[in-house]
Backbone as a chain_set.jsonl record, in Angstrom:
{"seq": "XXXXXXXXXXXXXXXXXXXXXXXXXXXXXXXXXXXXXXXXXXXX", "coords": {"N": [[39.029, 26.917, 23.823], [36.934, 29.189, 25.245], [33.693, 30.505, 24.993], [31.895, 33.256, 25.99], [28.764, 34.642, 26.504], [27.641, 38.047, 26.325], [25.884, 40.437, 28.348], [22.443, 40.191, 27.863], [22.364, 37.868, 26.319], [22.279, 34.524, 24.883], [23.788, 31.281, 24.358], [23.012, 28.747, 22.201], [22.715, 25.34, 21.396], [21.593, 23.669, 18.655], [19.228, 21.004, 18.555], [19.303, 17.953, 16.86], [16.882, 16.745, 14.613], [14.981, 13.751, 14.061], [15.845, 11.705, 11.289], [14.368, 9.734, 10.217], [11.072, 8.308, 10.38], [9.018, 6.798, 12.981], [7.962, 4.53, 11.855], [9.819, 3.913, 9.945], [10.075, 5.38, 7.61], [11.944, 7.504, 5.49], [12.737, 10.863, 5.928], [13.002, 13.438, 3.638], [15.541, 16.002, 3.11], [14.477, 18.334, 2.035], [11.921, 18.438, 3.039], [12.113, 18.858, 5.7], [12.264, 21.141, 8.47], [14.133, 23.865, 9.961], [15.433, 23.097, 13.137], [13.558, 23.929, 16.053], [14.134, 23.589, 18.625], [16.5, 23.374, 21.294], [19.581, 23.145, 23.19], [20.583, 24.989, 25.946], [23.673, 26.424, 26.273], [25.163, 28.468, 27.478], [24.543, 31.457, 29.361], [24.313, 35.004, 29.445]], "CA": [[38.545, 28.263, 23.694], [35.621, 29.376, 25.851], [32.909, 31.637, 24.52], [30.962, 33.716, 27.006], [27.87, 35.675, 25.984], [27.584, 39.284, 27.091], [24.589, 41.058, 28.657], [21.275, 39.31, 27.929], [22.432, 36.925, 25.198], [22.48, 33.118, 25.228], [24.36, 30.409, 23.334], [22.135, 27.581, 22.101], [23.094, 24.294, 20.442], [20.386, 23.063, 18.095], [19.114, 19.549, 18.641], [19.004, 17.371, 15.557], [15.637, 15.996, 14.548], [15.104, 12.416, 13.477], [15.833, 11.641, 9.823], [13.38, 8.724, 9.835], [9.909, 8.241, 11.256], [8.966, 5.588, 13.805], [7.651, 3.379, 10.995], [10.951, 3.633, 9.08], [10.111, 6.232, 6.423], [13.03, 8.485, 5.501], [12.265, 12.217, 5.659], [14.002, 14.138, 2.829], [15.984, 17.289, 3.642], [13.609, 19.409, 1.552], [10.676, 18.42, 3.803], [12.369, 19.17, 7.105], [12.467, 22.54, 8.816], [15.199, 24.066, 10.932], [14.94, 22.739, 14.473], [13.199, 25.041, 16.921], [14.495, 23.186, 19.977], [17.935, 23.33, 21.485], [20.13, 23.054, 24.542], [21.266, 26.227, 26.313], [25.036, 26.155, 26.714], [25.614, 29.539, 28.363], [23.708, 32.66, 29.398], [25.082, 36.17, 29.888]], "C": [[37.138, 28.343, 24.276], [34.964, 30.619, 25.284], [31.923, 31.991, 25.613], [30.078, 34.808, 26.416], [27.853, 36.891, 26.908], [26.137, 39.732, 27.265], [23.468, 40.022, 28.68], [21.227, 38.312, 26.777], [22.658, 35.5, 25.711], [23.139, 32.393, 24.062], [23.557, 29.118, 23.364], [22.694, 26.621, 21.064], [21.802, 23.649, 19.957], [20.404, 21.557, 18.288], [18.694, 19.031, 17.276], [17.699, 16.59, 15.639], [15.886, 14.662, 13.862], [15.025, 12.497, 11.957], [14.84, 10.608, 9.311], [12.224, 8.764, 10.826], [9.955, 6.942, 12.062], [8.686, 4.344, 12.961], [8.755, 3.075, 9.99], [11.025, 4.461, 7.811], [11.216, 7.273, 6.564], [12.466, 9.846, 5.106], [13.332, 12.944, 4.847], [14.352, 15.499, 3.429], [15.074, 18.434, 3.216], [12.309, 19.5, 2.352], [10.886, 18.785, 5.267], [12.575, 20.664, 7.288], [13.648, 22.642, 9.765], [14.649, 23.74, 12.314], [14.651, 23.973, 15.309], [13.475, 24.708, 18.38], [16.007, 23.143, 20.083], [18.302, 23.261, 22.951], [20.888, 24.347, 24.827], [22.629, 25.872, 26.884], [25.528, 27.203, 27.703], [24.647, 30.707, 28.278], [24.522, 33.804, 29.986], [24.433, 36.928, 30.997]], "O": [[36.245, 27.623, 23.829], [35.605, 31.656, 25.118], [31.199, 31.128, 26.108], [30.587, 35.796, 25.885], [28.031, 36.768, 28.12], [25.279, 39.441, 26.433], [23.54, 39.064, 29.449], [20.144, 37.956, 26.313], [23.158, 35.294, 26.817], [23.058, 32.838, 22.917], [23.431, 28.473, 24.405], [23.1, 27.038, 19.979], [21.012, 23.144, 20.756], [21.451, 20.916, 18.199], [17.829, 19.611, 16.621], [17.447, 15.871, 16.606], [16.886, 14.481, 13.168], [14.234, 13.263, 11.407], [14.503, 10.594, 8.127], [12.381, 9.201, 11.966], [10.824, 6.097, 11.849], [9.117, 3.243, 13.305], [8.659, 2.094, 9.253], [11.939, 4.274, 7.008], [11.398, 7.853, 7.635], [11.8, 9.974, 4.078], [14.467, 13.063, 5.31], [13.556, 16.08, 4.166], [14.916, 19.404, 3.957], [11.659, 20.545, 2.342], [9.915, 18.998, 5.993], [13.007, 21.361, 6.37], [14.11, 21.639, 10.308], [13.506, 24.08, 12.62], [15.405, 24.946, 15.28], [13.09, 25.462, 19.274], [16.708, 22.909, 19.099], [17.443, 23.312, 23.832], [21.74, 24.755, 24.038], [22.734, 25.119, 27.852], [26.23, 26.874, 28.659], [24.009, 30.922, 27.248], [25.318, 33.607, 30.904], [24.977, 37.93, 31.461]]}, "num_chains": 1, "name": "protein.A"}
């Protein structure tokens, strides 16, 4: 099933952020925010 956006809309897939830091600390879900970066899949 293909989804195509209409007019000036885009379809974006969010990129997952790391669950651990470089030093190995685990970041809890309550401390993380929704990702503000993503990959554009299609543009109308």
